[in-house]
All heavy atoms as TSV, in Angstrom:
chain	resi	resn	atom	element	x	y	z
A	1	MET	N	N	-11.315	-23.396	-5.885
A	1	MET	CA	C	-10.474	-23.822	-4.625
A	1	MET	C	C	-9.970	-25.126	-4.934
A	1	MET	O	O	-10.657	-26.027	-5.507
A	1	MET	CB	C	-11.431	-23.872	-3.503
A	1	MET	CG	C	-11.987	-22.505	-3.007
A	1	MET	SD	S	-10.762	-21.336	-2.456
A	1	MET	CE	C	-10.860	-21.717	-0.638
A	2	ILE	N	N	-8.791	-25.428	-4.432
A	2	ILE	CA	C	-8.020	-26.676	-4.684
A	2	ILE	C	C	-7.636	-27.279	-3.330
A	2	ILE	O	O	-7.193	-26.634	-2.414
A	2	ILE	CB	C	-6.731	-26.412	-5.468
A	2	ILE	CG1	C	-7.143	-25.753	-6.769
A	2	ILE	CG2	C	-6.008	-27.633	-5.712
A	2	ILE	CD1	C	-6.029	-25.179	-7.592
A	3	ALA	N	N	-7.795	-28.644	-3.280
A	3	ALA	CA	C	-7.475	-29.295	-2.059
A	3	ALA	C	C	-5.908	-29.387	-1.937
A	3	ALA	O	O	-5.172	-29.602	-2.930
A	3	ALA	CB	C	-7.919	-30.806	-1.999
A	4	VAL	N	N	-5.355	-29.050	-0.839
A	4	VAL	CA	C	-3.901	-28.949	-0.580
A	4	VAL	C	C	-3.378	-30.285	-0.158
A	4	VAL	O	O	-3.839	-30.975	0.629
A	4	VAL	CB	C	-3.678	-27.914	0.620
A	4	VAL	CG1	C	-2.181	-27.863	0.872
A	4	VAL	CG2	C	-4.094	-26.507	0.281
A	5	PRO	N	N	-2.237	-30.692	-0.886
A	5	PRO	CA	C	-1.602	-32.018	-0.643
A	5	PRO	C	C	-0.742	-31.897	0.587
A	5	PRO	O	O	-0.410	-30.962	1.192
A	5	PRO	CB	C	-0.748	-32.193	-1.867
A	5	PRO	CG	C	-0.377	-30.831	-2.312
A	5	PRO	CD	C	-1.581	-30.007	-2.070
A	6	ASP	N	N	-0.601	-33.100	1.216
A	6	ASP	CA	C	0.228	-33.225	2.377
A	6	ASP	C	C	1.677	-33.227	2.072
A	6	ASP	O	O	2.189	-34.145	1.344
A	6	ASP	CB	C	-0.138	-34.526	3.152
A	6	ASP	CG	C	0.730	-34.610	4.482
A	6	ASP	OD1	O	1.342	-33.596	4.924
A	6	ASP	OD2	O	0.494	-35.718	5.114
A	7	VAL	N	N	2.451	-32.284	2.433
A	7	VAL	CA	C	3.866	-32.143	2.016
A	7	VAL	C	C	4.823	-32.318	3.307
A	7	VAL	O	O	6.087	-32.303	3.300
A	7	VAL	CB	C	4.289	-30.930	1.298
A	7	VAL	CG1	C	3.465	-30.895	-0.085
A	7	VAL	CG2	C	3.909	-29.678	2.132
A	8	THR	N	N	4.216	-32.666	4.468
A	8	THR	CA	C	5.003	-32.775	5.682
A	8	THR	C	C	5.811	-34.039	5.590
A	8	THR	O	O	5.469	-34.955	4.973
A	8	THR	CB	C	4.157	-32.885	7.030
A	8	THR	OG1	O	3.272	-33.951	6.886
A	8	THR	CG2	C	3.324	-31.627	7.189
A	9	GLY	N	N	7.190	-33.827	6.023
A	9	GLY	CA	C	8.038	-35.001	5.861
A	9	GLY	C	C	8.922	-35.084	4.593
A	9	GLY	O	O	9.891	-35.694	4.392
A	10	MET	N	N	8.471	-34.104	3.613
A	10	MET	CA	C	9.167	-34.187	2.321
A	10	MET	C	C	10.325	-33.151	2.417
A	10	MET	O	O	10.403	-32.309	3.335
A	10	MET	CB	C	8.239	-33.563	1.195
A	10	MET	CG	C	7.167	-34.444	0.798
A	10	MET	SD	S	6.250	-33.703	-0.627
A	10	MET	CE	C	5.105	-34.916	-0.965
A	11	SER	N	N	11.209	-33.248	1.391
A	11	SER	CA	C	12.418	-32.250	1.355
A	11	SER	C	C	11.748	-30.924	0.806
A	11	SER	O	O	10.706	-30.875	0.307
A	11	SER	CB	C	13.341	-32.799	0.386
A	11	SER	OG	O	12.825	-32.783	-0.906
A	12	GLU	N	N	12.500	-29.913	1.036
A	12	GLU	CA	C	12.095	-28.537	0.573
A	12	GLU	C	C	11.757	-28.564	-0.909
A	12	GLU	O	O	10.763	-28.147	-1.378
A	12	GLU	CB	C	13.108	-27.473	0.847
A	12	GLU	CG	C	12.744	-26.130	0.512
A	12	GLU	CD	C	13.759	-25.055	0.694
A	12	GLU	OE1	O	14.768	-25.314	1.586
A	12	GLU	OE2	O	13.751	-24.057	0.097
A	13	ALA	N	N	12.765	-29.185	-1.700
A	13	ALA	CA	C	12.586	-29.307	-3.211
A	13	ALA	C	C	11.339	-30.036	-3.623
A	13	ALA	O	O	10.574	-29.511	-4.461
A	13	ALA	CB	C	13.839	-29.878	-3.809
A	14	ASP	N	N	11.133	-31.189	-2.994
A	14	ASP	CA	C	9.996	-32.012	-3.236
A	14	ASP	C	C	8.641	-31.392	-2.900
A	14	ASP	O	O	7.642	-31.431	-3.701
A	14	ASP	CB	C	9.981	-33.382	-2.599
A	14	ASP	CG	C	11.055	-34.292	-3.325
A	14	ASP	OD1	O	11.609	-33.961	-4.326
A	14	ASP	OD2	O	11.457	-35.234	-2.662
A	15	ALA	N	N	8.616	-30.690	-1.804
A	15	ALA	CA	C	7.340	-29.984	-1.311
A	15	ALA	C	C	7.029	-28.922	-2.217
A	15	ALA	O	O	5.898	-28.625	-2.593
A	15	ALA	CB	C	7.619	-29.526	0.123
A	16	LYS	N	N	8.099	-28.052	-2.596
A	16	LYS	CA	C	7.890	-26.959	-3.571
A	16	LYS	C	C	7.260	-27.553	-4.925
A	16	LYS	O	O	6.308	-26.955	-5.577
A	16	LYS	CB	C	9.155	-26.175	-3.882
A	16	LYS	CG	C	9.523	-25.243	-2.699
A	16	LYS	CD	C	10.803	-24.547	-3.151
A	16	LYS	CE	C	11.236	-23.423	-2.214
A	16	LYS	NZ	N	12.509	-22.869	-2.597
A	17	LYS	N	N	7.905	-28.549	-5.398
A	17	LYS	CA	C	7.546	-29.147	-6.714
A	17	LYS	C	C	6.010	-29.600	-6.621
A	17	LYS	O	O	5.202	-29.382	-7.497
A	17	LYS	CB	C	8.457	-30.272	-7.095
A	17	LYS	CG	C	8.054	-31.065	-8.402
A	17	LYS	CD	C	9.128	-32.075	-8.657
A	17	LYS	CE	C	8.758	-32.702	-10.080
A	17	LYS	NZ	N	9.785	-33.834	-10.230
A	18	GLU	N	N	5.687	-30.243	-5.519
A	18	GLU	CA	C	4.309	-30.747	-5.325
A	18	GLU	C	C	3.266	-29.637	-5.228
A	18	GLU	O	O	2.260	-29.676	-5.951
A	18	GLU	CB	C	4.227	-31.624	-4.068
A	18	GLU	CG	C	2.977	-32.241	-3.766
A	18	GLU	CD	C	2.610	-33.473	-4.537
A	18	GLU	OE1	O	3.444	-33.892	-5.220
A	18	GLU	OE2	O	1.475	-33.876	-4.426
A	19	LEU	N	N	3.642	-28.611	-4.382
A	19	LEU	CA	C	2.643	-27.545	-4.266
A	19	LEU	C	C	2.502	-26.744	-5.508
A	19	LEU	O	O	1.431	-26.288	-5.894
A	19	LEU	CB	C	3.138	-26.691	-3.072
A	19	LEU	CG	C	2.918	-27.338	-1.702
A	19	LEU	CD1	C	3.672	-26.569	-0.550
A	19	LEU	CD2	C	1.470	-27.509	-1.366
A	20	THR	N	N	3.661	-26.452	-6.222
A	20	THR	CA	C	3.561	-25.598	-7.436
A	20	THR	C	C	2.826	-26.439	-8.469
A	20	THR	O	O	2.252	-25.864	-9.346
A	20	THR	CB	C	4.890	-25.182	-7.889
A	20	THR	OG1	O	5.812	-26.298	-8.025
A	20	THR	CG2	C	5.575	-24.216	-6.973
A	21	SER	N	N	2.946	-27.694	-8.479
A	21	SER	CA	C	2.234	-28.498	-9.501
A	21	SER	C	C	0.699	-28.356	-9.404
A	21	SER	O	O	-0.122	-28.592	-10.280
A	21	SER	CB	C	2.643	-29.948	-9.521
A	21	SER	OG	O	2.059	-30.634	-8.394
A	22	TYR	N	N	0.255	-28.026	-8.126
A	22	TYR	CA	C	-1.208	-27.853	-7.910
A	22	TYR	C	C	-1.631	-26.365	-8.164
A	22	TYR	O	O	-2.766	-25.953	-7.868
A	22	TYR	CB	C	-1.474	-28.125	-6.400
A	22	TYR	CG	C	-1.703	-29.621	-6.335
A	22	TYR	CD1	C	-0.671	-30.515	-6.090
A	22	TYR	CD2	C	-2.970	-30.129	-6.059
A	22	TYR	CE1	C	-0.865	-31.833	-6.005
A	22	TYR	CE2	C	-3.114	-31.536	-5.749
A	22	TYR	CZ	C	-2.114	-32.340	-5.717
A	22	TYR	OH	O	-2.225	-33.789	-5.595
A	23	GLY	N	N	-0.628	-25.491	-8.471
A	23	GLY	CA	C	-0.935	-24.122	-8.720
A	23	GLY	C	C	-0.724	-23.111	-7.555
A	23	GLY	O	O	-1.156	-22.005	-7.679
A	24	PHE	N	N	-0.073	-23.597	-6.485
A	24	PHE	CA	C	0.182	-22.763	-5.348
A	24	PHE	C	C	1.572	-22.099	-5.407
A	24	PHE	O	O	2.458	-22.625	-6.075
A	24	PHE	CB	C	0.156	-23.532	-4.034
A	24	PHE	CG	C	-1.294	-24.232	-3.805
A	24	PHE	CD1	C	-1.332	-25.599	-3.763
A	24	PHE	CD2	C	-2.389	-23.392	-3.683
A	24	PHE	CE1	C	-2.639	-26.086	-3.658
A	24	PHE	CE2	C	-3.611	-23.970	-3.404
A	24	PHE	CZ	C	-3.751	-25.434	-3.353
A	25	ARG	N	N	1.661	-20.957	-4.814
A	25	ARG	CA	C	3.036	-20.360	-4.510
A	25	ARG	C	C	3.505	-20.870	-3.174
A	25	ARG	O	O	2.636	-21.227	-2.376
A	25	ARG	CB	C	2.920	-18.852	-4.620
A	25	ARG	CG	C	2.743	-18.300	-5.969
A	25	ARG	CD	C	2.648	-16.749	-6.128
A	25	ARG	NE	N	1.260	-16.342	-5.622
A	25	ARG	CZ	C	1.027	-15.336	-4.860
A	25	ARG	NH1	N	2.041	-14.582	-4.559
A	25	ARG	NH2	N	-0.101	-15.094	-4.504
A	26	VAL	N	N	4.856	-20.849	-2.982
A	26	VAL	CA	C	5.430	-21.509	-1.858
A	26	VAL	C	C	6.328	-20.436	-1.147
A	26	VAL	O	O	7.105	-19.899	-1.778
A	26	VAL	CB	C	6.185	-22.759	-2.067
A	26	VAL	CG1	C	6.697	-23.393	-0.822
A	26	VAL	CG2	C	5.215	-23.732	-2.890
A	27	GLU	N	N	6.170	-20.274	0.188
A	27	GLU	CA	C	6.985	-19.488	1.043
A	27	GLU	C	C	7.657	-20.600	2.098
A	27	GLU	O	O	6.945	-21.292	2.578
A	27	GLU	CB	C	6.149	-18.438	1.822
A	27	GLU	CG	C	7.123	-17.607	2.675
A	27	GLU	CD	C	6.322	-16.563	3.390
A	27	GLU	OE1	O	5.330	-16.002	2.907
A	27	GLU	OE2	O	6.732	-16.245	4.521
A	28	VAL	N	N	8.934	-20.434	2.190
A	28	VAL	CA	C	9.671	-21.261	3.037
A	28	VAL	C	C	10.104	-20.598	4.207
A	28	VAL	O	O	10.783	-19.485	4.112
A	28	VAL	CB	C	10.814	-22.014	2.216
A	28	VAL	CG1	C	11.615	-22.954	3.134
A	28	VAL	CG2	C	10.337	-22.748	1.090
A	29	LYS	N	N	9.901	-21.120	5.407
A	29	LYS	CA	C	10.475	-20.592	6.618
A	29	LYS	C	C	11.415	-21.581	7.217
A	29	LYS	O	O	11.025	-22.766	7.329
A	29	LYS	CB	C	9.423	-20.271	7.606
A	29	LYS	CG	C	8.483	-19.185	7.084
A	29	LYS	CD	C	7.809	-18.344	8.184
A	29	LYS	CE	C	7.080	-17.239	7.610
A	29	LYS	NZ	N	6.801	-16.186	8.363
A	30	LYS	N	N	12.586	-21.198	7.571
A	30	LYS	CA	C	13.612	-22.075	8.066
A	30	LYS	C	C	14.102	-21.679	9.467
A	30	LYS	O	O	14.176	-20.414	9.732
A	30	LYS	CB	C	14.933	-22.190	7.236
A	30	LYS	CG	C	14.615	-22.678	5.816
A	30	LYS	CD	C	15.851	-22.758	5.020
A	30	LYS	CE	C	15.654	-23.368	3.639
A	30	LYS	NZ	N	16.805	-23.282	2.851
A	31	PRO	N	N	14.225	-22.546	10.401
A	31	PRO	CA	C	14.763	-22.233	11.718
A	31	PRO	C	C	16.150	-21.526	11.631
A	31	PRO	O	O	16.951	-21.915	10.695
A	31	PRO	CB	C	14.797	-23.487	12.535
A	31	PRO	CG	C	14.842	-24.508	11.476
A	31	PRO	CD	C	14.134	-24.014	10.243
A	32	PHE	N	N	16.409	-20.620	12.529
A	32	PHE	CA	C	17.700	-19.962	12.534
A	32	PHE	C	C	18.931	-20.928	12.747
A	32	PHE	O	O	19.866	-20.809	12.131
A	32	PHE	CB	C	17.730	-18.772	13.562
A	32	PHE	CG	C	18.935	-17.989	13.720
A	32	PHE	CD1	C	19.285	-17.253	12.644
A	32	PHE	CD2	C	19.736	-18.091	14.741
A	32	PHE	CE1	C	20.542	-16.427	12.664
A	32	PHE	CE2	C	20.898	-17.438	14.845
A	32	PHE	CZ	C	21.285	-16.563	13.752
A	33	LEU	N	N	18.722	-21.763	13.754
A	33	LEU	CA	C	19.685	-22.764	14.080
A	33	LEU	C	C	19.431	-24.183	13.537
A	33	LEU	O	O	18.422	-24.687	13.677
A	33	LEU	CB	C	19.856	-22.895	15.569
A	33	LEU	CG	C	20.307	-21.566	16.340
A	33	LEU	CD1	C	20.208	-21.733	17.850
A	33	LEU	CD2	C	21.737	-21.127	15.880
A	34	PHE	N	N	20.443	-24.728	12.888
A	34	PHE	CA	C	20.393	-26.081	12.411
A	34	PHE	C	C	19.203	-26.473	11.602
A	34	PHE	O	O	18.531	-27.510	12.019
A	34	PHE	CB	C	20.584	-27.083	13.674
A	34	PHE	CG	C	21.729	-26.702	14.550
A	34	PHE	CD1	C	21.527	-26.179	15.842
A	34	PHE	CD2	C	22.974	-26.809	14.036
A	34	PHE	CE1	C	22.598	-25.926	16.618
A	34	PHE	CE2	C	24.143	-26.501	14.884
A	34	PHE	CZ	C	23.819	-26.087	16.182
A	35	PRO	N	N	18.840	-25.837	10.565
A	35	PRO	CA	C	17.733	-26.188	9.682
A	35	PRO	C	C	17.976	-27.602	9.036
A	35	PRO	O	O	19.178	-27.894	8.729
A	35	PRO	CB	C	17.579	-25.061	8.638
A	35	PRO	CG	C	19.078	-24.494	8.586
A	35	PRO	CD	C	19.615	-24.617	9.976
A	36	GLN	N	N	16.995	-28.316	8.969
A	36	GLN	CA	C	17.023	-29.645	8.245
A	36	GLN	C	C	16.262	-29.641	6.952
A	36	GLN	O	O	15.251	-28.746	6.897
A	36	GLN	CB	C	16.588	-30.757	9.136
A	36	GLN	CG	C	17.356	-30.901	10.351
A	36	GLN	CD	C	16.915	-31.946	11.277
A	36	GLN	OE1	O	15.745	-32.418	11.290
A	36	GLN	NE2	N	17.808	-32.562	12.077
A	37	ASP	N	N	16.481	-30.454	6.018
A	37	ASP	CA	C	15.727	-30.522	4.757
A	37	ASP	C	C	14.502	-31.470	4.824
A	37	ASP	O	O	14.437	-32.407	4.222
A	37	ASP	CB	C	16.682	-30.976	3.671
A	37	ASP	CG	C	15.957	-30.754	2.342
A	37	ASP	OD1	O	15.159	-29.970	2.232
A	37	ASP	OD2	O	16.422	-31.500	1.293
A	38	GLU	N	N	13.629	-31.165	5.813
A	38	GLU	CA	C	12.397	-31.863	6.017
A	38	GLU	C	C	11.302	-30.846	6.428
A	38	GLU	O	O	11.518	-30.141	7.433
A	38	GLU	CB	C	12.576	-32.942	6.949
A	38	GLU	CG	C	11.288	-33.839	7.096
A	38	GLU	CD	C	11.574	-35.014	8.116
A	38	GLU	OE1	O	12.761	-35.377	8.432
A	38	GLU	OE2	O	10.576	-35.634	8.553
A	39	VAL	N	N	10.167	-30.937	5.784
A	39	VAL	CA	C	9.038	-30.100	6.083
A	39	VAL	C	C	8.403	-30.530	7.477
A	39	VAL	O	O	8.030	-31.656	7.552
A	39	VAL	CB	C	7.923	-30.035	4.983
A	39	VAL	CG1	C	6.797	-29.214	5.444
A	39	VAL	CG2	C	8.526	-29.570	3.711
A	40	ASP	N	N	8.235	-29.589	8.427
A	40	ASP	CA	C	7.703	-29.865	9.648
A	40	ASP	C	C	6.192	-29.584	9.660
A	40	ASP	O	O	5.438	-30.382	10.149
A	40	ASP	CB	C	8.377	-29.016	10.739
A	40	ASP	CG	C	8.025	-29.331	12.198
A	40	ASP	OD1	O	7.623	-30.523	12.428
A	40	ASP	OD2	O	8.095	-28.441	13.009
A	41	THR	N	N	5.799	-28.364	9.237
A	41	THR	CA	C	4.478	-28.022	9.131
A	41	THR	C	C	4.096	-27.202	7.893
A	41	THR	O	O	5.062	-26.734	7.120
A	41	THR	CB	C	4.015	-27.082	10.303
A	41	THR	OG1	O	4.776	-25.882	10.276
A	41	THR	CG2	C	4.244	-27.817	11.721
A	42	GLN	N	N	2.824	-27.029	7.611
A	42	GLN	CA	C	2.408	-26.388	6.344
A	42	GLN	C	C	1.257	-25.368	6.844
A	42	GLN	O	O	0.601	-25.803	7.734
A	42	GLN	CB	C	2.023	-27.180	5.202
A	42	GLN	CG	C	0.975	-28.241	5.531
A	42	GLN	CD	C	0.837	-29.267	4.437
A	42	GLN	OE1	O	1.734	-30.138	4.277
A	42	GLN	NE2	N	-0.250	-29.148	3.590
A	43	SER	N	N	1.191	-24.269	6.289
A	43	SER	CA	C	0.074	-23.266	6.721
A	43	SER	C	C	-1.302	-23.631	6.505
A	43	SER	O	O	-2.173	-23.215	7.128
A	43	SER	CB	C	0.470	-21.839	5.978
A	43	SER	OG	O	0.327	-21.875	4.741
A	44	VAL	N	N	-1.532	-24.498	5.437
A	44	VAL	CA	C	-2.792	-24.938	5.204
A	44	VAL	C	C	-2.746	-26.493	5.276
A	44	VAL	O	O	-1.993	-27.095	4.648
A	44	VAL	CB	C	-3.376	-24.603	3.790
A	44	VAL	CG1	C	-4.702	-25.003	3.495
A	44	VAL	CG2	C	-3.339	-23.027	3.628
A	45	GLU	N	N	-3.599	-27.062	6.190
A	45	GLU	CA	C	-3.485	-28.485	6.423
A	45	GLU	C	C	-3.866	-29.250	5.137
A	45	GLU	O	O	-4.634	-28.693	4.294
A	45	GLU	CB	C	-4.473	-28.870	7.568
A	45	GLU	CG	C	-4.166	-28.274	8.930
A	45	GLU	CD	C	-2.720	-28.738	9.412
A	45	GLU	OE1	O	-2.540	-29.991	9.283
A	45	GLU	OE2	O	-2.038	-28.018	9.982
A	46	ALA	N	N	-3.383	-30.488	5.095
A	46	ALA	CA	C	-3.591	-31.364	3.936
A	46	ALA	C	C	-5.127	-31.640	3.893
A	46	ALA	O	O	-5.814	-31.883	4.933
A	46	ALA	CB	C	-2.863	-32.727	4.158
A	47	GLY	N	N	-5.695	-31.583	2.592
A	47	GLY	CA	C	-7.118	-31.834	2.478
A	47	GLY	C	C	-7.989	-30.536	2.548
A	47	GLY	O	O	-9.110	-30.663	2.087
A	48	GLU	N	N	-7.455	-29.521	3.208
A	48	GLU	CA	C	-8.290	-28.212	3.227
A	48	GLU	C	C	-8.038	-27.584	1.802
A	48	GLU	O	O	-7.153	-27.839	1.127
A	48	GLU	CB	C	-7.729	-27.295	4.259
A	48	GLU	CG	C	-8.036	-27.855	5.689
A	48	GLU	CD	C	-7.658	-26.737	6.803
A	48	GLU	OE1	O	-7.362	-25.634	6.454
A	48	GLU	OE2	O	-7.590	-27.191	7.910
A	49	LYS	N	N	-9.024	-26.676	1.569
A	49	LYS	CA	C	-8.988	-26.053	0.233
A	49	LYS	C	C	-8.344	-24.594	0.285
A	49	LYS	O	O	-8.524	-23.935	1.263
A	49	LYS	CB	C	-10.382	-26.003	-0.371
A	49	LYS	CG	C	-10.877	-27.405	-0.618
A	49	LYS	CD	C	-12.186	-27.458	-1.510
A	49	LYS	CE	C	-12.603	-28.888	-1.610
A	49	LYS	NZ	N	-12.548	-29.391	-2.840
A	50	ALA	N	N	-7.612	-24.310	-0.789
A	50	ALA	CA	C	-7.039	-22.926	-0.833
A	50	ALA	C	C	-7.187	-22.565	-2.332
A	50	ALA	O	O	-7.216	-23.411	-3.219
A	50	ALA	CB	C	-5.540	-23.013	-0.501
A	51	PRO	N	N	-7.165	-21.219	-2.539
A	51	PRO	CA	C	-7.403	-20.777	-3.947
A	51	PRO	C	C	-6.053	-20.989	-4.812
A	51	PRO	O	O	-5.019	-20.840	-4.293
A	51	PRO	CB	C	-7.609	-19.219	-3.760
A	51	PRO	CG	C	-7.018	-18.892	-2.443
A	51	PRO	CD	C	-7.126	-20.132	-1.570
A	52	LYS	N	N	-6.248	-21.336	-6.073
A	52	LYS	CA	C	-5.196	-21.564	-6.989
A	52	LYS	C	C	-4.511	-20.249	-7.073
A	52	LYS	O	O	-5.088	-19.092	-7.134
A	52	LYS	CB	C	-5.808	-21.936	-8.387
A	52	LYS	CG	C	-4.617	-22.197	-9.292
A	52	LYS	CD	C	-5.166	-22.745	-10.537
A	52	LYS	CE	C	-4.038	-23.181	-11.535
A	52	LYS	NZ	N	-4.418	-23.733	-12.782
A	53	GLY	N	N	-3.187	-20.281	-6.955
A	53	GLY	CA	C	-2.316	-19.086	-6.887
A	53	GLY	C	C	-2.029	-18.560	-5.604
A	53	GLY	O	O	-1.219	-17.601	-5.420
A	54	GLY	N	N	-2.704	-19.079	-4.573
A	54	GLY	CA	C	-2.486	-18.735	-3.158
A	54	GLY	C	C	-1.117	-19.235	-2.708
A	54	GLY	O	O	-0.540	-20.139	-3.243
A	55	THR	N	N	-0.751	-18.604	-1.638
A	55	THR	CA	C	0.653	-19.019	-1.082
A	55	THR	C	C	0.475	-19.862	0.119
A	55	THR	O	O	-0.343	-19.725	1.047
A	55	THR	CB	C	1.372	-17.799	-0.466
A	55	THR	OG1	O	1.572	-16.913	-1.634
A	55	THR	CG2	C	2.706	-18.103	-0.035
A	56	ILE	N	N	1.273	-21.056	0.056
A	56	ILE	CA	C	1.222	-22.044	1.150
A	56	ILE	C	C	2.646	-21.823	1.777
A	56	ILE	O	O	3.706	-21.899	0.992
A	56	ILE	CB	C	1.136	-23.485	0.711
A	56	ILE	CG1	C	-0.100	-23.673	-0.262
A	56	ILE	CG2	C	1.172	-24.414	1.739
A	56	ILE	CD1	C	-1.497	-23.442	0.551
A	57	THR	N	N	2.662	-21.647	3.172
A	57	THR	CA	C	3.886	-21.475	3.820
A	57	THR	C	C	4.388	-22.788	4.479
A	57	THR	O	O	3.536	-23.401	5.114
A	57	THR	CB	C	3.827	-20.437	4.951
A	57	THR	OG1	O	3.460	-19.133	4.347
A	57	THR	CG2	C	5.116	-20.240	5.654
A	58	ILE	N	N	5.520	-23.219	4.139
A	58	ILE	CA	C	6.085	-24.476	4.761
A	58	ILE	C	C	7.212	-24.088	5.734
A	58	ILE	O	O	7.952	-23.200	5.523
A	58	ILE	CB	C	6.532	-25.533	3.692
A	58	ILE	CG1	C	7.642	-24.885	2.820
A	58	ILE	CG2	C	5.415	-25.984	2.908
A	58	ILE	CD1	C	8.300	-25.947	1.859
A	59	LYS	N	N	7.184	-24.732	6.776
A	59	LYS	CA	C	8.191	-24.507	7.957
A	59	LYS	C	C	9.054	-25.777	7.959
A	59	LYS	O	O	8.485	-26.909	8.126
A	59	LYS	CB	C	7.539	-24.283	9.262
A	59	LYS	CG	C	8.535	-23.873	10.251
A	59	LYS	CD	C	7.807	-23.687	11.641
A	59	LYS	CE	C	8.865	-23.597	12.789
A	59	LYS	NZ	N	8.260	-23.656	14.018
A	60	MET	N	N	10.407	-25.593	7.826
A	60	MET	CA	C	11.293	-26.646	7.806
A	60	MET	C	C	11.612	-27.063	9.290
A	60	MET	O	O	11.608	-26.188	10.186
A	60	MET	CB	C	12.590	-26.281	7.075
A	60	MET	CG	C	12.283	-25.842	5.610
A	60	MET	SD	S	11.321	-26.867	4.594
A	60	MET	CE	C	12.432	-28.180	4.373
A	61	LYS	N	N	11.913	-28.288	9.557
A	61	LYS	CA	C	12.321	-28.745	10.826
A	61	LYS	C	C	13.698	-28.181	11.199
A	61	LYS	O	O	14.609	-27.932	10.437
A	61	LYS	CB	C	12.474	-30.300	10.848
A	61	LYS	CG	C	11.140	-30.972	10.956
A	61	LYS	CD	C	11.343	-32.500	11.193
A	61	LYS	CE	C	9.947	-33.103	11.255
A	61	LYS	NZ	N	10.002	-34.576	11.518
A	62	GLY	N	N	13.859	-28.141	12.517
A	62	GLY	CA	C	15.247	-27.729	13.035
A	62	GLY	C	C	15.765	-28.948	13.928
A	62	GLY	O	O	15.008	-29.772	14.389
A	63	ALA	N	N	17.079	-28.918	14.029
A	63	ALA	CA	C	17.711	-29.990	14.880
A	63	ALA	C	C	17.464	-29.881	16.405
A	63	ALA	O	O	17.683	-30.822	17.116
A	63	ALA	CB	C	19.161	-30.214	14.532
A	64	LEU	N	N	17.135	-28.706	16.804
A	64	LEU	CA	C	16.949	-28.520	18.262
A	64	LEU	C	C	15.459	-28.587	18.658
A	64	LEU	O	O	14.561	-28.262	18.014
A	64	LEU	CB	C	17.504	-27.022	18.637
A	64	LEU	CG	C	18.908	-26.903	18.314
A	64	LEU	CD1	C	19.214	-25.510	18.720
A	64	LEU	CD2	C	19.717	-27.828	19.209
């Protein structure tokens, strides 16, 4: 199990790079209207542990 880094506030590309460097797979969810390039939430909170190779879902911010 690996501690998950905090990627909230990062761009999509930076968050993916950070999470994959820890051995995680990344799923991205974007709002339908006016998506922004900033991570709003992540499926596993920072500091919690997840298995290497597990998927972390990041949700991007929307302008609305």
